C-alpha positions as CSV (number, residue, x, y, z in Angstrom):
1,M,0.5,-0.2,0.0
2,S,1.0,3.6,-0.6
3,R,2.1,6.0,1.8
4,K,-0.7,7.6,1.3
5,D,-4.0,8.2,3.9
6,I,-7.2,6.1,2.2
7,Y,-9.5,7.8,4.2
8,R,-7.9,11.2,3.6
9,Q,-9.7,11.6,-0.3
10,D,-12.1,14.3,-1.6
11,R,-14.9,13.8,-3.8
12,C,-13.5,16.3,-7.7
13,A,-17.2,18.5,-8.4
14,H,-17.5,18.1,-12.1
15,C,-17.1,13.7,-12.2
16,N,-17.7,12.5,-8.3
17,S,-14.9,10.2,-8.1
18,Y,-12.8,10.7,-5.3
19,F,-9.2,11.2,-5.2
20,Y,-6.1,11.9,-3.1
21,R,-5.6,15.7,-1.7
22,D,-2.7,16.2,-3.9
23,E,-4.3,14.6,-7.4
24,L,-7.4,17.8,-7.0
25,R,-7.0,21.7,-7.6
26,R,-9.0,24.6,-7.5
27,D,-10.2,25.5,-10.0
28,A,-10.9,29.6,-10.7
29,E,-15.0,28.8,-8.4
30,G,-13.1,27.1,-5.9
31,R,-14.2,24.4,-6.4
32,L,-11.6,20.4,-6.1
33,I,-11.8,19.3,-9.4
34,C,-9.7,16.0,-10.3
35,N,-6.3,17.1,-13.6
36,G,-8.7,14.9,-15.6
37,C,-11.5,17.7,-15.4
38,R,-9.1,20.8,-15.1
39,L,-7.5,19.6,-18.3
40,R,-10.7,19.0,-20.4
41,Q,-12.0,22.1,-19.0
42,L,-8.8,24.0,-20.0
43,L,-9.3,22.1,-24.0
44,R,-12.8,22.8,-24.0
45,K,-11.4,26.8,-23.7
46,R,-9.4,26.2,-26.1
47,R,-11.6,24.6,-28.8
48,R,-14.5,27.4,-27.8
49,P,-15.0,28.9,-31.7
50,R,-15.4,33.1,-31.6
51,V,-19.3,34.0,-32.0
52,F,-19.7,37.5,-32.2
53,N,-22.6,37.7,-29.3
54,I,-25.5,40.0,-31.0
55,P,-28.5,39.4,-29.5
56,S,-30.7,37.7,-32.6
57,P,-34.2,39.1,-32.8
58,F,-36.7,35.5,-32.2
59,G,-33.5,33.3,-32.4
60,V,-32.8,33.8,-35.4
61,S,-29.3,33.5,-37.0
62,L,-27.6,35.1,-39.3
63,I,-27.1,31.9,-41.6
64,E,-31.0,31.4,-41.9
65,V,-31.4,35.4,-42.7
66,L,-29.1,35.4,-45.3
67,A,-30.6,31.7,-46.6
68,V,-33.6,33.9,-47.4
69,V,-32.1,36.6,-48.8
70,V,-30.6,34.0,-51.6
71,I,-34.0,32.5,-51.8
72,L,-36.1,36.0,-52.0
73,G,-32.9,37.2,-54.9
74,I,-33.1,33.8,-56.9
75,L,-37.0,34.7,-57.2
76,A,-36.7,37.8,-58.0
77,G,-34.0,37.0,-60.4
78,I,-36.4,34.5,-61.7
79,T,-39.3,37.2,-61.8
80,V,-38.2,40.0,-63.3
81,P,-37.1,39.2,-66.0
82,T,-40.3,36.7,-66.8
83,I,-42.3,39.9,-66.3
84,M,-40.6,42.0,-68.0
85,Y,-41.1,39.2,-71.2
86,L,-44.7,39.5,-70.2
87,K,-45.4,43.3,-70.4
88,Q,-44.0,43.5,-73.8
89,R,-45.7,40.3,-75.7
90,A,-48.6,42.3,-73.9
91,T,-47.9,45.1,-75.4
92,E,-47.2,43.9,-78.8
93,T,-50.6,41.5,-79.2
94,E,-51.9,44.9,-78.5
95,L,-50.5,46.8,-80.9
96,R,-51.3,44.1,-83.9
97,Q,-54.3,44.6,-82.6
98,L,-54.7,47.9,-83.5
99,L,-52.8,47.5,-86.6
100,Y,-55.8,44.5,-87.4
101,E,-58.2,47.0,-86.2
102,N,-58.0,50.0,-88.3
103,R,-56.2,48.4,-91.4
104,G,-58.6,49.5,-93.7
105,T,-60.2,52.7,-91.7
106,D,-59.0,56.1,-91.9
107,L,-57.2,56.1,-88.7
108,G,-55.2,53.8,-90.6
109,R,-54.6,55.5,-93.2
110,L,-53.8,58.4,-91.4
111,A,-51.2,56.8,-89.2
112,E,-49.4,55.1,-92.8
113,T,-49.4,58.2,-93.9
114,A,-48.0,60.2,-90.6
115,L,-44.8,57.1,-89.9
116,L,-44.1,57.3,-93.6
117,I,-43.4,61.5,-93.3
118,C,-41.4,60.9,-90.2
119,Q,-39.9,58.1,-92.0
120,Q,-38.7,60.9,-94.4
121,G,-38.0,63.1,-91.8
122,Q,-40.7,65.7,-92.7
123,S,-42.8,67.9,-90.8
124,L,-46.9,66.9,-89.7
125,E,-47.4,69.9,-91.1
126,N,-48.0,68.5,-94.7
127,I,-50.7,66.5,-93.4
128,P,-54.1,67.9,-93.5
129,E,-55.7,66.0,-91.4
130,L,-53.3,66.9,-88.4
131,A,-52.4,70.4,-89.6
132,D,-56.1,71.7,-90.0
133,D,-56.9,71.7,-85.1
134,A,-53.5,71.6,-84.4
135,E,-50.8,74.1,-83.0
136,P,-47.3,73.6,-84.1
137,G,-46.7,72.6,-80.5
138,E,-49.2,70.0,-80.5
139,L,-47.8,68.6,-83.5
140,E,-44.1,68.2,-82.4
141,Q,-45.6,65.5,-79.8
142,L,-47.1,63.5,-82.5
143,E,-43.8,63.5,-84.3
144,N,-41.7,62.5,-80.9
145,K,-44.8,59.3,-80.5
146,L,-43.9,58.7,-84.4
147,T,-40.3,58.5,-83.9
148,E,-40.7,56.6,-80.9
149,A,-42.5,53.9,-83.3
150,L,-39.8,53.2,-86.0
151,D,-38.1,51.9,-83.3
152,Y,-39.7,48.9,-83.0
153,D,-38.7,45.8,-85.6
154,S,-41.4,45.1,-87.6
155,D,-43.4,46.7,-89.1
156,E,-47.2,45.6,-88.0
157,L,-45.8,47.1,-84.3
158,Q,-44.7,50.0,-85.8
159,M,-48.4,50.8,-87.5
160,G,-49.8,49.6,-84.3
161,A,-47.7,52.4,-82.4
162,A,-48.9,55.1,-84.9
163,I,-52.5,53.9,-84.5
164,K,-52.4,53.6,-80.9
165,A,-49.8,57.0,-81.0
166,I,-52.2,59.3,-83.2
167,I,-55.5,58.0,-81.1
168,E,-53.9,58.6,-77.7
169,W,-53.6,62.8,-79.6
170,Q,-56.4,63.1,-81.1
171,E,-58.3,62.1,-77.3
172,S,-55.6,65.1,-75.7
173,Q,-57.0,66.9,-78.7
174,E,-60.4,66.7,-77.6
175,S,-60.2,66.6,-73.6
176,P,-59.0,70.1,-73.5
177,A,-62.5,71.5,-75.6
178,Q,-64.4,70.4,-73.7
């Protein structure tokens, strides 16, 4: 038997095992702990990841917030081009519909003549149907809209945009008179 006193054993505060007095040390809180538990405490302190102590509302972590932001970004990346495409298609459908409704009418022929004059760079004052009741400043607005109509790729869309521009211009001419 060793020279250690069998009756002088104390209990470790962490693992609750019995040890001789010389095998126990006091921790920062003053409790007796064994060398094994002391080493585990030291290693645990070293292994702790360094994290910011930022309180998060409702228990939401930064990773969860970033995941939601990424998902919303993906959905926006899919949705925005789709909406833009559908808006363009609706505009094209509206312009084609205006063209087909007014193809053989006086409005269709007027739009064709006005578009041809704008393509040639001439003034709309040469068209008697437009120049009779309008002031020169008002014709410039119509000319600007007709030059915007020339930006479309196909002839159908150009004619539809010209018809739409003339209809809107005529409505703006009638509304102040009322």
